[in-house]
N, C-alpha and C positions, 0 to 999 in steps of 0.2 A: 524216482523209480517209475515214471510214466513214460517219459520221452527218453530218458537216459539212465544207465546203470552208474549211479554215483556212490554206490555203497562202499566200494573198497576205497576211494578217495577220501571219503567222509571218515571213515574209521581210520585210516592212516593219518590223516591230519589231526584228528581229536587225540589219538595216540601221542603224536609228537607234542602238541600243546600240552597235554597233561604231564608227560615225561618232563617238561621243564619245570613243573611245579612239584615234582616228586611223585606222581601218581601213575601207577601202571594199569592198563587195561587191555583186553584182547577184543579183536574185532567182532566176535560173537556177542559180547556184551551191548555193543552198538546197534546191531541189526534190528532188533524191535523198535528201536527209536528213529530210524530212518524216515525222515520227511517231516519230523517235528522241529520246532525252533531249538536252538543249541541250549538255551537256558533250561528248558523242559527236559532235554536229553541229560544234562547234568544232574538235575534234580531227580530224574528217574532212576539214574545210576546210583543215587544215594552217595555222592562224593562230596567230601569236605573240602571244597576248595572255593577261591574268589572267583565266581563265575564271571564277573566282568574281565578279570585279567585273562582267564582262559579264552573267552569268546573272542577278545580282541586279538590274542596272538593266533587263534585258529584261522580268523579272517586274514591275518598277514601270511600265514603258511599255505592257505588253500590254493591259491594260484599256482603254487609250487609243487605241492604233494597231492592235491586232490583233483585239479583240473586236468592233468596229463593222463591219469589213468581212468578217466570218464569214457564210457562207450555208448554208442547208440543202441537203443533197444530194438528189438525185431519189430518192424511194421511202423516205427515212429516217424521216418521220413514220408513213407506212403501216406500215412494218417494226415500229416500236414498237407501234402499235395492233395488229398482227396478233399479236404476243406476248401483249398483255394479253387479246385476245379469246379466246386458248386458255388462259387462266389462269395464264399466267406473269408473271414479274417481269423487269424490264429492269436490269441492271447495266452501267453505263459505266465502264471502267478505261482510263486514259491516262496517257502520260508527262508530260502537262501536270500542274502542280500542282493540288490540288483546287478552290481558289478560281477558277482560271482555266477549268477544266472547266465549273463551275456557271455562270460568267458566259457562256460560250460557249452552254450549253444553253439559258439564259434569252433570250439574243439571238435564237435561232432558234425559239423556242417550244416546245422539249421539257421544259418545266418545269411545264406545267399540262394539265389535262385527260386524255383517254386518251393523250395524247402525252407525258405526263410520265414521265421514267425514274424507276425507284423507288430506285436506289442509285447512288453515285458514289464512285469512288476514283481518286486521282491520284498522280503521282510514281512509277509503276511501268511497267516495259517488259520485253517478252519473258518469259522464265520467271518473272522477278518477279512479273507478273501472275497467274501459275497459282495461287499460294497464296490470294490474294483471290478468284479465281474459285471455287476449290474450297471455300472457307469458305462461300460463299453458294449453293453447290449448283448452280453454273452447268452447264447440260446441252449448251449450243450457244453457241460463241463466234465472233463475226464481227469480221473485221478486214482491213485492206487491206495489212499489212506481213508480212514473213517472221516477225518476232518475235511476231506474233499467232498464227500457226500453232504456234510454240514454246509460247506461253502456254496455248492450248487444249489441247495434248498433256500439258503440267505439270499441268493441272486435271482431266485425263480427260474433256474435253468434246469434242464433235464440232466440228472446225476448218472454218468457212466463210470462204472468202477472197473479197474482192471487189477488182476492178481499179481502183477509183476513186483510188488513191494512185499513188506513183512506180514502183510493180512491176507489169509487165505479167503476163498470165496465165501465160505460160512460166516466169517466175522464181517466181511463186507455186506452181504446179505442183511445181516441183523440190524444194519444202519439204514436200510431202506432205499437203496440207489433204485433207479429205473431199470438198469440192466448191469449184469456183470458179465466182463468179456476176459478170456484167459489172458490175452495181450492185444496189443495195437494192431496185429495182423487182421483181426476180425473187424475192426473199426470201419474201413471204407465201405464194406457191404452193409454193416448196420446203419452207417450214416446214409447210404443211398436209400435204404428202406425207410428210415425215419424221415427223410427229406421228401421222398416221393408222397408218402403217406399224409404228411402234415399240410404240404402247401402247393408244390408244383412250381414254386416262383423263384426257388433257390434260397439259400441260407441268408439271412440278414433281411428277409421281405417283411418278416413280422415276429412278434414274441411267440415262443412255442406254446403248444398245448400239451401238458404233460401226460404222458402215456397212461391210460386207465389201469394199468397193472402196477403203478407205483406203490411201494409197500407203505413207507412213511413211518416205519416202527424203529424205535431205537432200542428196543429190548435186547440186551446183550451186546450192544454196540460198545466196542473198545474205546475207551477215553484217552489213552496215553498218545 
C-alpha cells in the first residue's frame, strides 16, 4: 500500500485459500493486517488452521487472483521517476515473496523505462528489511506501515511514512518517522527539498543526516 493498492487482491486470495480449508472471512477482517507477513496475518485473525498449508496455497493462487486486481497508487510512478531524476536508485523491499513483488510491479508498469525499480527484495518485514536496505545504501525509505519506520531506523535511513495503508497519520507519527505524507503525490517536492538541503550533489553521494525533527518515539506505535 505504498506504491500499489494490493488490498483487494490480498483479501481475495486469502479468502480463496482459507475457503479450501473450510474457513470463511470477509475483506474487512484482512485490511488491518495489510503489509504484514501472511503467517502474522493468520495469527492476528485468530484462525485455527495449518498456517503452512494456507500460506503455500495463497502463494499458488496470488498470481491468478491477487496480481490482476492490483493497481498503481497516485503518485507512485512519479515518485520513482523523481528518484531517478536525482541520480538515485529505487529498491522495493516487501513482505511479499520476491516473485510476487516482481509480478505486481510488472502489472502496474513499474518494470520499464524511467518508472522501472532498480532492485527488488521480498520476504522481509520491519527490522528484517533494515539489513537489506543498509546493504544497498538506502538513504530514504518510504512505507505505509509502522514496521517500515522500524526498517528505516534499522538501516540508518530517513523514514518517510505515507497514509495510504491501514494506519492513519496519528498511528504512524507515534512510531517516530521523520515525515508523514498523505500519499506519494507529495514525495517529489519533499525529495527535492530534502536533497537540496542535504548535499546538493544528488542522491547516492553520501549517507544522509537525519532531520533534526525526527521524533524517535515508539509510544503508542502499533505492533501488528
